[in-house]
C-alpha positions as CSV (number, residue, x, y, z in Angstrom):
1,M,161.5,-29.6,86.4
2,A,163.2,-32.8,85.4
3,P,161.8,-34.4,82.2
4,V,159.5,-37.3,82.6
5,L,161.2,-39.1,79.7
6,R,164.8,-38.7,78.7
7,A,166.6,-40.5,75.8
8,H,170.2,-40.3,74.8
9,A,171.7,-41.7,71.6
10,L,168.7,-44.0,71.2
11,S,169.1,-46.4,68.2
12,K,167.2,-49.3,66.9
13,V,168.5,-51.8,64.2
14,Y,166.4,-54.7,62.9
15,G,168.4,-57.5,61.3
16,H,172.1,-57.8,60.6
17,G,174.7,-57.1,57.9
18,D,173.6,-55.9,54.5
19,S,169.9,-56.5,55.3
20,A,170.0,-54.4,58.6
21,V,167.3,-51.7,58.8
22,H,168.2,-48.7,60.9
23,A,164.9,-47.6,62.3
24,L,166.3,-45.1,64.8
25,R,169.7,-43.3,64.6
26,S,171.1,-41.8,67.8
27,V,168.0,-40.0,68.9
28,D,168.2,-37.5,71.8
29,L,164.9,-36.5,73.4
30,A,163.6,-35.0,76.6
31,V,159.8,-34.7,77.3
32,A,158.6,-32.5,80.1
33,R,155.8,-33.5,82.5
34,G,152.4,-32.4,81.1
35,E,153.8,-31.6,77.7
36,F,151.8,-32.2,74.5
37,V,154.2,-33.4,71.8
38,V,153.3,-34.2,68.2
39,L,155.7,-36.4,66.1
40,L,155.3,-35.8,62.4
41,G,156.8,-38.0,59.7
42,A,156.2,-40.2,56.7
43,S,155.6,-43.9,56.9
44,G,158.9,-45.6,57.7
45,S,160.5,-42.5,59.2
46,G,160.9,-44.2,62.6
47,K,158.3,-42.4,64.6
48,S,156.3,-45.5,65.6
49,T,159.6,-47.3,66.6
50,L,160.4,-44.4,68.8
51,L,157.0,-44.3,70.4
52,N,157.1,-48.1,71.0
53,I,160.5,-47.8,72.7
54,L,159.4,-44.8,74.8
55,G,156.3,-46.9,75.9
56,G,158.3,-50.0,76.7
57,L,156.8,-52.1,73.9
58,D,160.2,-52.4,72.2
59,V,163.8,-52.1,73.4
60,P,166.6,-50.0,71.8
61,T,169.6,-51.6,70.2
62,S,171.8,-49.0,71.9
63,G,171.5,-45.8,73.8
64,E,169.8,-44.8,77.1
65,L,166.2,-44.2,78.1
66,F,164.9,-43.0,81.5
67,F,161.4,-42.6,82.8
68,E,161.9,-40.1,85.6
69,D,165.0,-41.6,87.2
70,Q,164.3,-45.2,86.3
71,P,166.5,-46.6,83.5
72,L,164.6,-48.5,80.9
73,H,167.4,-49.4,78.6
74,G,168.5,-53.0,79.4
75,A,165.5,-53.4,81.7
76,S,164.1,-56.9,82.1
77,D,160.7,-57.9,80.6
78,E,159.2,-57.9,84.1
79,T,160.4,-54.3,84.6
80,L,159.1,-53.1,81.3
81,T,155.7,-54.8,81.9
82,G,155.5,-53.0,85.3
83,Y,156.4,-49.7,83.6
84,R,153.7,-50.1,81.0
85,R,151.1,-51.2,83.5
86,A,151.7,-48.4,86.0
87,H,152.7,-45.4,83.8
88,V,151.7,-45.7,80.2
89,G,148.4,-45.6,78.3
90,F,148.4,-46.5,74.6
91,V,146.0,-45.5,71.9
92,F,146.4,-47.0,68.4
93,Q,144.9,-46.3,65.0
94,F,142.7,-49.4,65.4
95,Y,140.7,-49.6,68.6
96,N,141.4,-53.2,69.8
97,L,138.1,-53.3,71.7
98,I,136.7,-56.7,72.8
99,P,133.5,-57.1,70.8
100,S,131.6,-59.1,73.5
101,L,132.2,-56.5,76.2
102,T,130.3,-53.2,76.7
103,V,131.9,-49.8,76.7
104,A,132.1,-49.9,80.5
105,E,133.5,-53.4,80.6
106,N,136.2,-52.7,78.0
107,V,137.3,-49.7,80.1
108,A,137.2,-51.8,83.3
109,L,139.7,-54.3,81.9
110,V,142.6,-52.0,82.8
111,T,141.4,-51.2,86.3
112,D,142.2,-54.7,87.4
113,I,145.9,-54.2,86.8
114,A,146.2,-50.6,88.0
115,S,147.2,-49.6,91.5
116,R,145.1,-46.5,91.7
117,P,142.5,-46.7,88.9
118,M,140.0,-44.1,88.0
119,P,136.4,-45.1,88.5
120,V,135.1,-46.5,85.2
121,D,132.2,-44.1,85.1
122,E,134.5,-41.2,85.4
123,A,136.8,-42.4,82.6
124,V,133.8,-42.9,80.3
125,A,132.4,-39.5,81.2
126,L,135.7,-37.8,80.4
127,V,135.4,-39.0,76.8
128,G,131.8,-38.0,76.6
129,L,130.3,-41.5,76.3
130,T,128.2,-41.9,79.5
131,P,125.0,-42.5,77.5
132,R,126.7,-45.2,75.6
133,S,128.3,-47.1,78.5
134,R,126.1,-50.2,78.1
135,H,126.6,-50.4,74.4
136,F,128.8,-52.9,72.6
137,P,131.5,-51.8,70.1
138,S,129.4,-53.0,67.1
139,Q,126.8,-50.4,68.2
140,L,129.2,-47.5,68.1
141,S,130.7,-45.3,65.4
142,G,134.4,-45.4,64.7
143,G,135.0,-42.2,66.6
144,E,133.1,-43.5,69.6
145,Q,135.1,-46.7,69.6
146,Q,138.3,-44.7,69.5
147,R,137.0,-42.6,72.5
148,V,136.4,-45.9,74.3
149,A,140.0,-46.9,73.6
150,I,141.1,-43.5,75.1
151,A,139.0,-44.0,78.2
152,R,140.5,-47.5,78.6
153,A,144.0,-46.0,78.3
154,I,143.5,-43.3,80.9
155,A,141.4,-45.3,83.4
156,K,144.6,-46.4,85.1
157,R,145.7,-42.8,85.5
158,P,148.9,-43.1,83.4
159,Q,151.5,-40.4,83.4
160,L,152.1,-40.9,79.7
161,L,149.5,-41.2,76.9
162,L,151.1,-42.4,73.7
163,C,148.9,-42.2,70.6
164,D,149.9,-43.7,67.3
165,E,147.8,-42.2,64.4
166,P,144.7,-42.0,66.7
167,T,142.7,-40.3,63.9
168,G,144.1,-42.3,61.0
169,A,141.0,-44.4,60.5
170,L,138.5,-41.5,61.1
171,D,136.8,-38.9,59.0
172,Y,137.6,-35.2,59.4
173,A,134.8,-34.3,61.9
174,T,135.2,-37.5,63.9
175,G,138.9,-37.1,64.1
176,K,138.5,-33.6,65.6
177,L,136.3,-35.0,68.3
178,V,138.9,-37.6,69.2
179,L,141.6,-34.9,69.2
180,E,139.5,-32.8,71.6
181,V,139.4,-35.7,74.0
182,I,143.2,-36.1,73.9
183,A,143.7,-32.4,74.4
184,R,141.2,-32.4,77.3
185,I,143.0,-35.2,79.1
186,N,146.4,-33.5,78.6
187,Q,145.1,-30.2,80.0
188,E,142.7,-31.3,82.7
189,L,144.6,-34.3,84.1
190,G,148.1,-33.0,83.3
191,T,148.8,-36.3,81.4
192,T,151.9,-36.1,79.2
193,A,150.8,-36.8,75.6
194,L,152.8,-37.9,72.6
195,V,150.9,-38.2,69.4
196,I,152.2,-39.7,66.1
197,T,150.6,-38.4,62.9
198,H,151.3,-37.9,59.3
199,N,148.8,-35.0,59.3
200,A,150.8,-31.8,59.6
201,A,147.7,-29.8,60.6
202,I,147.5,-31.6,63.9
203,A,150.8,-30.1,64.9
204,G,149.0,-26.8,65.6
205,M,147.6,-28.2,68.9
206,A,151.0,-29.2,70.3
207,D,153.4,-27.6,72.7
208,R,156.2,-28.9,70.6
209,V,156.4,-30.5,67.2
210,L,159.2,-33.0,66.3
211,R,159.7,-34.0,62.6
212,V,161.1,-37.4,62.2
213,C,163.0,-38.4,59.1
214,D,165.2,-41.5,58.3
215,G,165.3,-42.5,62.0
216,R,166.3,-39.1,63.3
217,I,164.6,-36.0,64.7
218,A,165.2,-33.7,61.8
219,S,163.7,-30.6,63.3
220,E,161.9,-29.2,66.4
221,E,159.5,-26.3,66.7
222,R,157.2,-24.7,69.3
223,P,154.0,-23.2,68.0
224,A,153.5,-19.6,69.2
225,R,150.1,-20.6,70.4
226,R,148.4,-24.0,70.9
227,L,145.3,-24.2,68.7
228,T,142.2,-26.0,69.8
229,P,141.1,-29.0,67.7
230,A,138.2,-26.9,66.5
231,E,140.7,-24.4,65.0
232,L,142.5,-27.1,63.0
233,A,141.8,-27.5,59.3
234,W,143.0,-30.1,56.8
């Protein structure tokens, strides 16, 4: 099966001359449809830059990037906006919910721009928040707010779910609940998931683990068995 994402010699440089920062250095990467990939690395290693470029939030300085057969390197802002809207769901460390909207209303925001959106109630149910659908973010715990953010990301049925430190602001038990939701979406909906974390224990739930260091993919491994979030410990 052809990869859903394919990058060749992907590089990103911020600034010029002596002050230039090389955030990515000639990265090659292929991601299979339905794969669960964890990117591990310290702060400043380049993993967020890589995820942002894969999601069309940033552009490479050089190299090639394809979503299926669509070239994204050198693409116009309009093309990248269309790519993000149609194919990519984002989940960040901080939830970015609108305080004046309920759970259901926050999730419904993305259905207005999606061509084949999931019913809002279905997306909310997938993250286990049906009883809280009429609540406002201030009435939810941090883990519940993150699950709303995940429901919002998947309501447009994206092919890619890109998560940047999705448990970084959560405690141990709550973080596991959020990881269970991400794993469920990957397995039940077949959504390709890429998760950035500095927590090495989370790597156990991946199909493949990429360690990012100094703007490069330093190593790659495939766990013998995918662990469930309940089996993780840190």
